[in-house]
SERO-4910 file (N, C-alpha, C, O; in steps of 0.05 Angstrom, whole numbers):
BEGIN
 pado doro    nc1    nc2    nc3   cac1   cac2   cac3    cc1    cc2    cc3    oc1    oc2    oc3
  Unk    A   1148    668   -268   1142    668   -294   1130    638   -302   1138    618   -291
  Unk    A   1110    638   -320   1101    616   -333   1115    611   -360   1112    626   -379
  Unk    A   1132    588   -361   1147    584   -385   1137    559   -400   1134    538   -388
  Unk    A   1132    560   -426   1125    539   -442   1150    525   -454   1166    539   -467
  Unk    A   1152    501   -450   1175    488   -463   1164    473   -489   1146    457   -489
  Unk    A   1177    482   -509   1171    473   -537   1195    454   -541   1216    465   -547
  Unk    A   1195    428   -539   1217    413   -545   1218    401   -571   1196    399   -581
  Unk    A   1238    393   -585   1239    383   -611   1268    381   -621   1286    392   -608
  Unk    A   1272    367   -642   1299    365   -657   1301    387   -672   1324    395   -676
  Unk    A   1279    401   -683   1281    426   -698   1304    423   -721   1324    437   -723
  Unk    A   1298    403   -738   1318    390   -758   1308    393   -786   1303    374   -799
  Unk    A   1305    420   -796   1311    444   -783   1286    459   -774   1263    453   -780
  Unk    A   1292    482   -757   1271    499   -746   1253    512   -774   1265    518   -795
  Unk    A   1230    514   -772   1217    527   -796   1194    545   -787   1188    544   -763
  Unk    A   1183    562   -802   1163    581   -797   1139    572   -783   1129    587   -767
  Unk    A   1130    547   -787   1109    535   -771   1115    533   -742   1098    538   -725
  Unk    A   1140    524   -735   1148    523   -705   1144    550   -694   1134    553   -673
  Unk    A   1153    571   -709   1153    597   -697   1125    608   -695   1117    618   -674
  Unk    A   1111    605   -715   1082    611   -714   1066    599   -692   1052    613   -678
  Unk    A   1069    572   -689   1054    558   -666   1065    567   -640   1049    568   -621
  Unk    A   1087    574   -636   1099    580   -609   1089    609   -605   1083    616   -582
  Unk    A   1086    628   -625   1073    653   -617   1046    653   -611   1038    668   -594
  Unk    A   1029    635   -624   1001    631   -621    998    620   -592    984    633   -575
  Unk    A   1011    597   -586   1009    584   -561   1013    601   -537    999    599   -517
  Unk    A   1036    619   -541   1047    638   -521   1024    656   -516   1016    658   -493
  Unk    A   1011    669   -536    990    687   -531    963    672   -520    952    681   -499
  Unk    A    954    653   -532    932    638   -523    931    628   -496    911    630   -482
  Unk    A    954    616   -487    959    605   -463    969    624   -441    973    617   -417
  Unk    A    974    650   -451    983    670   -434   1009    664   -418   1012    671   -394
  Unk    A   1027    650   -433   1054    644   -425   1073    672   -425   1070    690   -442
  Unk    A   1090    671   -406   1110    694   -407   1132    688   -428   1138    706   -443
  Unk    A   1142    665   -429   1161    658   -450   1155    631   -463   1137    618   -452
  Unk    A   1167    623   -483   1170    598   -495   1198    594   -499   1213    610   -510
  Unk    A   1207    569   -490   1235    563   -494   1234    540   -512   1220    520   -507
  Unk    A   1250    541   -535   1252    522   -555   1274    503   -544   1298    509   -545
  Unk    A   1266    479   -532   1285    461   -524   1297    442   -542   1287    421   -547
  Unk    A   1320    450   -554   1332    436   -575   1341    407   -563   1358    405   -545
  Unk    A   1328    386   -573   1334    358   -562   1361    347   -573   1366    350   -597
  Unk    A   1378    335   -557   1400    326   -569   1392    299   -585   1404    293   -605
  Unk    A   1373    283   -576   1364    262   -589   1338    253   -576   1339    248   -552
  Unk    A   1318    251   -589   1291    242   -580   1290    214   -576   1295    200   -595
  Unk    A   1284    203   -552   1288    175   -550   1267    161   -564   1269    137   -564
  Unk    A   1245    172   -577   1227    159   -590   1230    161   -623   1215    151   -639
  Unk    A   1252    177   -628   1259    181   -655   1284    167   -666   1303    166   -650
  Unk    A   1287    158   -687   1315    151   -697   1333    174   -704   1322    195   -711
  Unk    A   1361    172   -703   1376    192   -709   1382    196   -737   1398    213   -744
  Unk    A   1370    180   -755   1375    185   -785   1369    215   -793   1350    228   -784
  Unk    A   1386    223   -810   1384    251   -818   1384    272   -799   1376    294   -805
  Unk    A   1393    266   -773   1392    286   -753   1420    302   -753   1440    291   -745
  Unk    A   1418    326   -762   1439    343   -757   1451    350   -731   1435    353   -713
  Unk    A   1477    353   -727   1490    357   -703   1473    376   -681   1464    397   -690
  Unk    A   1471    370   -658   1456    388   -639   1465    417   -638   1450    436   -635
  Unk    A   1494    418   -640   1500    449   -637   1494    464   -666   1493    488   -665
  Unk    A   1491    450   -690   1485    462   -712   1452    471   -711   1444    492   -720
  Unk    A   1437    452   -700   1408    457   -698   1403    478   -679   1388    496   -684
  Unk    A   1418    477   -654   1416    500   -633   1420    525   -647   1404    544   -646
  Unk    A   1444    527   -662   1451    555   -674   1431    564   -692   1423    587   -692
  Unk    A   1420    543   -709   1397    554   -728   1372    565   -714   1359    584   -722
  Unk    A   1365    551   -690   1341    559   -673   1345    586   -662   1327    604   -662
  Unk    A   1372    590   -652   1380    616   -641   1376    638   -661   1364    659   -656
  Unk    A   1389    633   -685   1387    654   -708   1358    660   -715   1350    683   -717
  Unk    A   1343    638   -717   1313    641   -725   1298    656   -705   1278    668   -712
  Unk    A   1306    656   -681   1287    668   -660   1301    698   -652   1291    711   -633
  Unk    A   1320    708   -664   1335    729   -658   1316    753   -656   1319    768   -636
  Unk    A   1298    758   -673   1279    780   -671   1256    776   -652   1241    794   -647
  Unk    A   1254    750   -640   1230    745   -624   1243    740   -596   1230    728   -578
  Unk    A   1267    748   -591   1282    737   -567   1270    745   -539   1276    732   -519
  Unk    A   1253    766   -540   1241    774   -513   1223    752   -504   1221    746   -480
  Unk    A   1210    739   -523   1188    720   -510   1196    692   -521   1191    672   -506
  Unk    A   1208    688   -544   1215    659   -556   1244    659   -554   1258    677   -565
  Unk    A   1253    638   -540   1283    635   -533   1293    607   -541   1280    587   -536
  Unk    A   1319    607   -553   1329    580   -559   1345    571   -534   1360    585   -522
  Unk    A   1339    544   -528   1353    532   -506   1367    506   -513   1357    488   -526
  Unk    A   1394    504   -502   1411    480   -504   1410    468   -478   1428    452   -473
  Unk    A   1390    472   -459   1392    462   -434   1396    431   -431   1410    421   -414
  Unk    A   1382    418   -449   1382    388   -448   1409    376   -458   1415    352   -454
  Unk    A   1427    394   -470   1452    383   -479   1470    376   -456   1489    360   -457
  Unk    A   1462    391   -432   1482    389   -409   1470    366   -391   1481    361   -369
  Unk    A   1448    353   -398   1436    334   -379   1444    304   -387   1453    299   -409
  Unk    A   1440    286   -370   1445    258   -373   1426    250   -401   1403    259   -405
  Unk    A   1439    234   -417   1427    225   -440   1417    194   -438   1431    178   -425
  Unk    A   1395    188   -449   1376    203   -466   1361    223   -450   1356    221   -426
  Unk    A   1352    246   -466   1341    265   -449   1307    263   -448   1292    273   -465
  Unk    A   1301    249   -426   1271    246   -422   1259    271   -409   1271    284   -392
  Unk    A   1237    278   -417   1221    300   -411   1220    303   -379   1228    323   -368
  Unk    A   1212    284   -366   1209    282   -337   1235    289   -322   1234    302   -301
  Unk    A   1256    281   -334   1282    288   -320   1289    319   -326   1298    333   -308
  Unk    A   1284    329   -351   1288    355   -356   1270    370   -336   1282    387   -323
  Unk    A   1244    366   -334   1229    380   -319   1238    381   -287   1237    402   -274
  Unk    A   1246    359   -277   1255    359   -249   1279    376   -246   1279    391   -226
  Unk    A   1301    375   -264   1323    392   -262   1316    421   -265   1327    437   -250
  Unk    A   1298    428   -284   1289    456   -287   1279    463   -263   1287    484   -253
  Unk    A   1260    449   -249   1246    457   -223   1267    465   -204   1264    485   -189
  Unk    A   1289    449   -204   1311    452   -181   1328    478   -190   1334    495   -174
  Unk    A   1333    479   -215   1350    504   -225   1337    529   -225   1351    550   -223
  Unk    A   1311    530   -228   1294    551   -234   1268    551   -214   1246    549   -224
  Unk    A   1271    552   -189   1247    546   -171   1228    570   -175   1204    566   -172
  Unk    A   1238    594   -181   1218    616   -188   1200    615   -210   1182    632   -214
  Unk    A   1205    595   -227   1187    591   -252   1169    569   -250   1174    549   -236
  Unk    A   1147    572   -265   1130    547   -270   1133    538   -298   1134    555   -315
  Unk    A   1136    512   -303   1141    503   -330   1116    484   -340   1108    465   -327
  Unk    A   1107    491   -365   1087    478   -378   1101    466   -401   1123    473   -409
  Unk    A   1086    445   -413   1095    430   -439   1079    439   -461   1054    443   -458
  Unk    A   1091    443   -483   1077    448   -511   1081    421   -527   1104    413   -528
  Unk    A   1065    410   -536   1066    386   -552   1044    386   -574   1023    398   -572
  Unk    A   1051    370   -593   1033    366   -614   1013    342   -609   1019    325   -592
  Unk    A    990    343   -622    971    323   -618    981    294   -623    971    275   -611
  Unk    A   1001    292   -641   1015    265   -645   1028    259   -619   1026    235   -611
  Unk    A   1040    276   -606   1056    268   -579   1037    263   -558   1043    246   -541
  Unk    A   1013    278   -557    993    272   -538    982    243   -542    977    229   -522
  Unk    A    978    233   -564    970    207   -569    987    186   -557    979    166   -546
  Unk    A   1012    193   -561   1037    173   -551   1043    181   -523   1061    168   -511
  Unk    A   1031    202   -510   1040    209   -482   1039    189   -462   1056    191   -443
  Unk    A   1021    167   -461   1023    145   -444   1048    129   -444   1055    116   -425
  Unk    A   1061    131   -468   1087    116   -473   1112    130   -460   1133    118   -454
  Unk    A   1108    157   -455   1130    173   -444   1139    165   -416   1122    162   -398
  Unk    A   1166    163   -412   1174    157   -386   1164    175   -365   1168    200   -367
  Unk    A   1151    163   -344   1140    176   -320   1115    199   -330   1112    221   -319
  Unk    A   1102    191   -348   1081    209   -358   1064    217   -336   1057    240   -335
  Unk    A   1056    199   -318   1040    207   -296   1050    226   -278   1033    240   -267
  Unk    A   1073    229   -273   1089    248   -260   1087    274   -272   1079    293   -258
  Unk    A   1092    276   -298   1090    302   -316   1063    312   -313   1060    336   -306
  Unk    A   1042    294   -317   1011    300   -318   1007    313   -291    994    334   -290
  Unk    A   1016    302   -267   1009    310   -243   1019    336   -235   1007    349   -217
  Unk    A   1042    345   -248   1055    370   -237   1057    393   -259   1069    414   -254
  Unk    A   1046    388   -283   1051    408   -301   1027    412   -318   1012    393   -320
  Unk    A   1020    435   -331   1001    441   -351   1014    432   -377   1038    435   -382
  Unk    A    997    422   -393   1004    414   -420    988    428   -442    963    427   -441
  Unk    A    999    439   -459    987    455   -481    990    440   -510   1012    438   -521
  Unk    A    968    430   -518    970    412   -544    963    431   -568    946    449   -566
  Unk    A    977    427   -589    970    441   -615    960    418   -634    970    396   -632
  Unk    A    941    423   -651    931    402   -667    951    393   -692    967    409   -703
  Unk    A    949    370   -697    966    358   -719    948    342   -741    928    330   -734
  Unk    A    955    343   -765    938    329   -786    931    299   -777    908    290   -780
  Unk    A    950    285   -768    948    260   -766    938    248   -737    938    224   -731
  Unk    A    928    269   -721    917    263   -693    894    280   -684    896    304   -681
  Unk    A    872    266   -681    847    279   -672    849    277   -642    855    256   -631
  Unk    A    842    300   -629    839    300   -599    811    308   -590    800    329   -598
  Unk    A    801    292   -574    774    299   -561    778    317   -539    788    307   -518
  Unk    A    772    340   -540    778    358   -521    762    353   -494    772    358   -472
  Unk    A    740    344   -496    720    337   -474    734    313   -456    725    308   -434
  Unk    A    753    301   -466    765    276   -452    791    286   -438    802    270   -422
  Unk    A    802    310   -443    828    317   -433    825    322   -405    804    330   -396
  Unk    A    848    316   -389    850    324   -361    848    353   -354    854    368   -372
  Unk    A    842    362   -333    840    391   -325    858    407   -333    852    428   -343
  Unk    A    887    400   -330    910    414   -334    921    410   -361    944    417   -365
  Unk    A    908    399   -382    916    395   -408    894    410   -422    870    407   -417
  Unk    A    905    427   -441    892    443   -457    897    442   -488    920    440   -497
  Unk    A    877    442   -503    881    443   -533    879    470   -541    860    484   -535
  Unk    A    900    478   -555    901    505   -565    896    505   -595    910    493   -611
  Unk    A    875    520   -603    867    518   -631    882    538   -647    874    561   -650
  Unk    A    904    526   -659    922    539   -676    918    529   -705    911    506   -710
  Unk    A    924    547   -725    918    537   -751    938    514   -757    961    514   -748
  Unk    A    928    495   -771    946    473   -780    962    481   -806    951    486   -828
  Unk    A    987    483   -802   1006    492   -823   1022    469   -833   1037    458   -818
  Unk    A   1018    461   -858   1031    438   -870   1060    442   -878   1068    442   -901
  Unk    A   1075    445   -856   1104    446   -861   1117    427   -841   1112    428   -817
  Unk    A   1132    411   -851   1148    393   -831   1177    392   -839   1184    395   -862
  Unk    A   1193    388   -820   1222    388   -822   1228    366   -843   1245    370   -860
  Unk    A   1215    343   -841   1221    322   -860   1216    329   -889   1231    322   -907
  Unk    A   1196    342   -891   1187    353   -919   1210    373   -929   1217    371   -953
  Unk    A   1221    390   -914   1241    407   -919   1266    396   -925   1280    404   -943
  Unk    A   1272    374   -908   1298    359   -917   1297    345   -942   1317    341   -956
  Unk    A   1273    337   -949   1272    321   -975   1271    344  -1000   1281    339  -1022
  Unk    A   1262    365   -995   1264    389  -1014   1292    397  -1018   1299    401  -1041
  Unk    A   1309    399   -996   1336    407   -999   1353    383  -1015   1368    388  -1033
  Unk    A   1347    357  -1005   1358    337  -1022   1354    338  -1051   1372    333  -1067
  Unk    A   1328    345  -1057   1321    346  -1087   1326    373  -1102   1318    379  -1124
  Unk    A   1342    389  -1085   1354    417  -1096   1330    438  -1099   1331    455  -1116
  Unk    A   1311    436  -1083   1288    455  -1086   1292    479  -1063   1304    477  -1041
  Unk    A   1282    498  -1070   1284    524  -1055   1263    525  -1030   1239    524  -1035
  Unk    A   1274    526  -1005   1259    525   -982   1256    552   -968   1246    553   -945
  Unk    A   1264    572   -980   1265    600   -970   1238    609   -959   1237    624   -940
  Unk    A   1215    600   -973   1188    610   -964   1181    596   -936   1163    605   -922
  Unk    A   1195    573   -930   1185    558   -906   1203    565   -880   1195    558   -858
  Unk    A   1225    576   -883   1244    578   -860   1251    609   -861   1248    623   -881
  Unk    A   1262    618   -833   1272    643   -831   1295    649   -848   1309    629   -853
  Unk    A   1302    670   -859   1324    679   -878   1350    668   -867   1367    658   -882
  Unk    A   1354    671   -839   1379    662   -827   1383    630   -826   1405    620   -825
  Unk    A   1360    616   -826   1360    587   -828   1368    578   -856   1385    561   -861
  Unk    A   1354    591   -876   1359    584   -903   1391    590   -909   1404    573   -921
  Unk    A   1400    611   -901   1428    617   -906   1445    599   -893   1465    591   -906
  Unk    A   1441    590   -869   1459    569   -855   1456    543   -868   1476    529   -870
  Unk    A   1435    535   -878   1434    510   -894   1448    511   -918   1461    491   -925
  Unk    A   1447    533   -933   1460    535   -959   1490    539   -955   1505    525   -968
  Unk    A   1499    557   -937   1526    561   -930   1541    538   -921   1565    534   -926
  Unk    A   1525    521   -906   1540    498   -893   1535    470   -908   1544    449   -901
  Unk    A   1517    474   -930   1513    449   -943   1498    426   -926   1503    402   -929
  Unk    A   1479    436   -909   1464    417   -890   1444    404   -907   1434    414   -927
  Unk    A   1439    380   -897   1420    361   -908   1421    353   -939   1401    344   -950
  Unk    A   1442    357   -950   1446    351   -980   1454    321   -986   1451    310  -1008
  Unk    A   1463    311   -964   1474    282   -970   1452    262   -966   1457    238   -970
***
């Protein structure tokens, strides 16, 4: 199977994440997309980061109706930290030799990709599928052969925006799956 790894903090997961994963899965002809909930992104600060188990549970609930193709994964929770992508890919290859793994990243991450630990190793051994981001222009003609720009619609929803809305007491129910909105409300997430 060809599995796309969609890594992120998903703090919280929202409708744009799910729409992107669906589109990329279809366009790239992936068998599955695993939402790899990151315990802590080495390039991001931990400020406003909800606990990993809480974020994973929201991702699981958000993908319940999509579970045949889109799957929540806490795989990185069980690896040495910080969780660098190259390490995750190495262990996945060992644990699941029957699968091929590809990365799904935003244009902003592609711009920073040379700063990733062992980026050359990742590039040499995996396909990378890039989705566009407002803040990053990608010249498709300059991409390596195994790096693909997927033309997905740009949906202007960000987890940062949602956390700010929650702090301001605004309704986010149009931007997240019902189960996520309920978990946030019931547990008073992101209000402090």
